[in-house]
Wavefront OBJ file of the C-alpha trace (Angstrom):
o trace
v 5.984 -18.453 42.746
v 4.615 -21.527 41.034
v 1.075 -20.359 41.725
v 1.917 -16.924 40.308
v 3.271 -18.507 37.117
v 0.123 -20.611 36.741
v -2.078 -17.531 37.214
v -0.075 -15.647 34.598
v -0.413 -18.423 32.032
v -4.111 -18.742 32.812
v -4.563 -15.010 32.227
v -2.621 -15.172 28.927
v -4.677 -18.125 27.658
v -7.994 -16.493 28.593
v -6.899 -13.226 26.952
v -6.052 -15.028 23.715
v -9.330 -16.934 23.407
v -11.289 -14.114 21.732
v -8.498 -12.955 19.342
v -7.744 -16.528 18.257
v -11.451 -17.280 17.812
v -11.875 -14.171 15.652
v -8.751 -15.049 13.673
v -9.996 -18.567 12.958
v -13.560 -17.452 12.220
v -12.802 -14.459 9.999
v -9.398 -15.316 8.472
v -8.571 -19.029 8.548
v -11.973 -20.486 7.610
v -12.743 -17.864 4.900
v -9.229 -18.362 3.523
v -9.688 -22.118 3.331
v -13.100 -21.674 1.693
v -11.575 -19.214 -0.779
v -8.981 -21.811 -1.792
v -11.720 -24.454 -2.147
v -13.816 -22.095 -4.259
v -10.882 -21.413 -6.593
v -11.132 -25.001 -7.849
v -14.821 -24.643 -8.796
v -16.911 -22.824 -11.403
v -19.367 -21.315 -8.884
v -21.370 -18.415 -10.317
v -22.200 -16.817 -6.972
v -25.882 -17.735 -6.697
v -26.323 -21.408 -7.631
v -26.677 -23.780 -4.658
v -24.107 -26.161 -6.130
v -20.744 -25.770 -7.838
v -18.672 -28.089 -10.001
v -15.082 -29.046 -9.254
v -12.954 -28.118 -12.289
v -9.436 -28.651 -10.960
v -6.792 -26.193 -12.169
v -8.876 -24.744 -14.999
v -9.324 -21.414 -13.204
v -5.601 -21.100 -12.564
v -4.789 -21.869 -16.204
v -7.419 -19.379 -17.365
v -6.022 -16.731 -15.031
v -2.456 -17.164 -16.311
v -3.660 -16.920 -19.928
v -5.766 -13.785 -19.338
v -4.015 -10.862 -21.078
v -6.331 -8.269 -19.527
v -5.417 -9.500 -16.065
v -1.702 -9.205 -16.840
v -2.357 -5.658 -18.068
v -4.102 -4.919 -14.772
v -1.133 -6.290 -12.848
v 1.182 -4.080 -14.903
v -0.963 -1.102 -13.893
v -0.441 -2.110 -10.264
v 3.305 -1.870 -10.905
v 2.901 1.813 -11.807
v 1.429 2.507 -8.350
v 4.267 0.580 -6.721
v 7.100 2.405 -8.479
v 5.529 5.843 -8.009
v 5.070 5.206 -4.279
v 8.571 3.693 -4.101
v 10.112 6.877 -5.497
v 8.075 8.914 -3.013
v 9.585 7.140 0.003
v 12.668 9.358 -0.269
v 10.482 12.477 -0.386
v 8.357 11.264 2.534
v 11.462 10.586 4.594
v 12.848 14.028 3.770
v 9.580 15.645 4.901
v 9.682 13.603 8.118
v 13.237 14.754 8.874
v 12.243 18.351 8.145
v 9.140 18.230 10.335
v 11.019 16.673 13.269
v 13.559 19.481 13.179
v 12.985 22.885 14.741
v 10.715 24.196 12.018
v 8.436 27.168 12.531
v 4.700 26.224 12.377
v 5.643 22.514 12.345
v 2.336 21.497 13.961
v 0.382 23.166 11.170
v 2.450 21.403 8.499
v 2.022 18.052 10.259
v -1.749 18.513 10.246
v -1.797 19.468 6.574
v 0.408 16.504 5.631
v -1.729 13.969 7.516
v -5.123 15.449 6.577
v -5.536 13.657 3.186
v -5.147 10.251 4.867
v -8.132 10.743 7.178
v -10.442 11.817 4.328
v -12.605 9.098 2.838
v -10.995 7.541 -0.248
v -14.196 7.687 -2.298
v -14.574 11.397 -1.529
v -10.976 11.998 -2.619
v -11.544 10.089 -5.851
v -14.683 12.097 -6.650
v -12.915 15.382 -5.896
v -10.009 14.567 -8.191
v -12.398 13.358 -10.891
v -13.697 16.909 -11.112
v -10.188 18.327 -10.719
v -8.967 16.441 -13.819
v -12.239 16.743 -15.736
v -11.852 17.878 -19.368
v -14.936 20.035 -18.874
v -14.151 22.999 -16.619
v -11.527 20.964 -14.763
v -9.395 22.947 -12.316
v -6.143 21.343 -13.448
v -6.638 22.379 -17.070
v -7.570 25.875 -15.890
v -4.295 26.070 -13.951
v -2.330 25.049 -17.035
v -4.164 27.668 -19.099
v -3.402 30.317 -16.489
v 0.324 29.626 -16.844
v 0.089 29.453 -20.658
v 0.751 25.705 -20.703
v -2.173 24.742 -22.919
v 0.115 22.460 -24.935
v 0.226 20.032 -21.987
v -3.555 19.736 -21.670
v -4.920 16.297 -22.506
v -7.638 13.867 -21.455
v -6.078 12.984 -18.124
v -8.525 10.204 -17.221
v -9.059 8.695 -20.670
v -5.573 8.737 -22.183
v -4.031 5.245 -21.673
v -0.534 6.755 -21.694
v -1.047 8.966 -18.638
v -4.126 7.727 -16.784
v -2.253 5.365 -14.445
v 0.260 8.053 -13.533
v -2.587 10.457 -12.763
v -4.329 7.878 -10.571
v -1.096 6.927 -8.800
v -0.447 10.636 -8.137
v -3.846 10.820 -6.422
v -2.896 7.732 -4.414
v 0.388 9.357 -3.408
v -1.446 12.503 -2.288
v -3.718 10.375 -0.132
v -1.206 8.044 1.535
v 2.083 9.956 1.707
v 1.012 11.817 4.837
v 0.500 8.503 6.629
v 4.020 7.403 5.756
v 5.454 10.757 6.813
v 3.824 10.375 10.239
v 5.255 6.855 10.565
v 8.743 8.084 9.701
v 8.367 10.960 12.163
v 7.403 8.549 14.937
v 10.456 6.425 14.172
v 12.789 9.443 14.069
v 11.451 10.781 17.352
v 12.143 7.423 19.024
v 15.905 7.823 18.433
v 17.605 8.745 21.747
v 18.575 12.416 21.677
v 21.880 11.822 23.461
v 23.144 9.823 20.462
v 22.517 12.698 18.059
v 23.904 15.249 20.504
v 27.078 13.195 20.924
v 27.440 12.997 17.140
v 27.070 16.769 16.836
v 29.723 17.280 19.501
v 32.036 15.055 17.440
v 31.495 17.324 14.426
v 28.723 15.522 12.536
v 26.561 17.702 10.319
v 22.901 17.099 9.373
v 23.809 14.797 6.469
v 26.066 12.677 8.701
v 23.249 12.391 11.264
v 20.814 11.359 8.548
v 23.160 8.879 6.847
v 24.818 7.183 9.799
v 22.356 7.548 12.680
v 18.790 8.239 11.550
v 18.571 5.880 8.554
v 20.102 2.831 10.346
v 17.916 3.491 13.392
v 14.635 3.521 11.440
v 15.311 0.636 9.041
v 12.488 -1.387 10.589
v 10.068 1.434 9.823
v 11.456 1.695 6.278
v 10.843 -2.046 6.003
v 7.226 -1.605 7.114
v 6.545 1.343 4.786
v 8.051 -0.539 1.851
v 5.855 -3.567 2.522
v 2.832 -1.302 2.989
v 3.561 0.184 -0.440
v 3.758 -3.268 -2.016
v 0.567 -4.473 -0.356
v -1.257 -1.242 -1.138
v -0.134 -1.255 -4.773
v -1.433 -4.792 -5.264
v -4.737 -4.082 -3.523
v -5.536 -0.584 -4.851
v -9.203 -0.383 -5.775
v -11.233 2.662 -4.752
v -9.371 5.363 -6.712
v -9.434 3.664 -10.160
v -12.938 2.299 -9.536
v -14.452 5.708 -8.814
v -12.382 7.840 -11.193
v -12.213 5.646 -14.322
v -13.948 2.309 -13.588
v -10.798 0.715 -14.978
v -11.137 2.387 -18.358
v -10.640 3.188 -21.086
v -10.978 -0.526 -21.719
v -8.658 -2.084 -19.143
v -6.038 0.679 -19.405
v -6.421 1.705 -15.746
v -7.793 -1.527 -14.319
v -5.980 -3.026 -11.340
v -5.716 -6.599 -10.124
v -8.262 -6.104 -7.334
v -10.641 -4.140 -9.569
v -10.482 -6.856 -12.234
v -11.085 -9.520 -9.565
v -14.191 -7.778 -8.253
v -15.550 -7.252 -11.771
v -14.982 -10.933 -12.501
v -17.056 -11.858 -9.473
v -19.897 -9.351 -9.482
v -20.107 -8.279 -13.132
v -19.306 -11.550 -14.900
v -20.649 -13.805 -12.069
v -17.541 -15.988 -12.091
v -16.801 -16.323 -8.390
v -14.598 -19.350 -8.939
v -12.170 -17.443 -11.150
v -12.367 -14.417 -8.864
v -11.452 -16.642 -5.900
v -8.461 -17.891 -7.906
v -7.319 -14.302 -8.435
v -7.773 -13.564 -4.728
v -5.634 -16.596 -3.852
v -3.020 -15.447 -6.373
v -2.743 -11.963 -4.882
v -2.543 -13.432 -1.383
v 0.301 -15.719 -2.474
v 2.086 -12.804 -4.183
v 1.929 -10.691 -1.020
v 3.254 -13.567 1.114
v 6.118 -14.310 -1.298
v 7.076 -10.635 -1.566
v 6.983 -10.321 2.230
v 9.385 -13.234 2.702
v 11.748 -11.901 0.020
v 11.724 -8.424 1.505
v 12.119 -9.817 5.020
v 15.106 -11.854 3.859
v 16.740 -8.799 2.269
v 16.070 -6.337 5.089
v 16.606 -8.625 8.087
v 18.971 -11.150 6.550
v 21.309 -8.714 4.815
v 20.856 -5.046 5.765
v 20.127 -5.373 9.484
v 22.501 -8.325 9.813
v 25.384 -6.213 8.487
v 24.443 -3.471 10.916
v 24.440 -5.881 13.863
v 27.828 -7.289 12.834
v 29.295 -3.772 12.642
v 27.985 -2.984 16.112
v 29.582 -6.149 17.452
l 1 2 3 4 5 6 7 8 9 10 11 12 13 14 15 16 17 18 19 20 21 22 23 24 25 26 27 28 29 30 31 32 33 34 35 36 37 38 39 40 41 42 43 44 45 46 47 48 49 50 51 52 53 54 55 56 57 58 59 60 61 62 63 64 65 66 67 68 69 70 71 72 73 74 75 76 77 78 79 80 81 82 83 84 85 86 87 88 89 90 91 92 93 94 95 96 97 98 99 100 101 102 103 104 105 106 107 108 109 110 111 112 113 114 115 116 117 118 119 120 121 122 123 124 125 126 127 128 129 130 131 132 133 134 135 136 137 138 139 140 141 142 143 144 145 146 147 148 149 150 151 152 153 154 155 156 157 158 159 160 161 162 163 164 165 166 167 168 169 170 171 172 173 174 175 176 177 178 179 180 181 182 183 184 185 186 187 188 189 190 191 192 193 194 195 196 197 198 199 200 201 202 203 204 205 206 207 208 209 210 211 212 213 214 215 216 217 218 219 220 221 222 223 224 225 226 227 228 229 230 231 232 233 234 235 236 237 238 239 240 241 242 243 244 245 246 247 248 249 250 251 252 253 254 255 256 257 258 259 260 261 262 263 264 265 266 267 268 269 270 271 272 273 274 275 276 277 278 279 280 281 282 283 284 285 286 287 288 289 290 291 292 293 294 295 296 297 298 299 300
């Protein structure tokens, strides 16, 4: 038995060598170098860089355009947050006995597997003020009064871009919710139906509590995705007009490769990493420390 335990531990250690090596080589060391770079004024091509202390962090906090970009990220977050309810409703519908459910599942998931750049280009033409399909649809229904410059109006551009983002990623979240719903033991739902529970009771008291971990994951995925969104605004508007549709990641990349200020860009990258970590711990505390804790206490 002792020999078997030693062999098991030996196998575990050997199996972890490659993943740990990759983690250290591609995550830990680059992360440490990113933090080091954030305290310098490196321009991206000079062999040497100068240590400037907290100047980059002070400059970042005083940058109004960067705060505007972060506010644009918030639009993506709240739009996706509101869509969680819709995504969950679709998941419940598709897991029920719905005719042609397989076809609907394919159609829902299809946008997620399409390349993001291709989606952005397609919607650029869809919302184009010149022969754009969306304006043509509005004209067909005699809604010309609602036509505007969808990708150049600062008042609506972020909502248009976030709608494209929702179209792309909602199918992924629906599939995740479906997987969670299908993992619920059928005998629990059947017993509830025998006791007189209707569909709303099943959803409220059985399905939602049972998939809270998946709700937790989707919520965090929305937060992370909202902070890191890049390809859709980059392709469709390049962050314009001005910085009206710029996002934190887009502004960071422009700072590095357009303005050749890799030190400041590294500072922004560190900032977004810290934001994601802080938000994760807060969300984890709320979901696991309050919601799931109350559920466990009720079960006891």
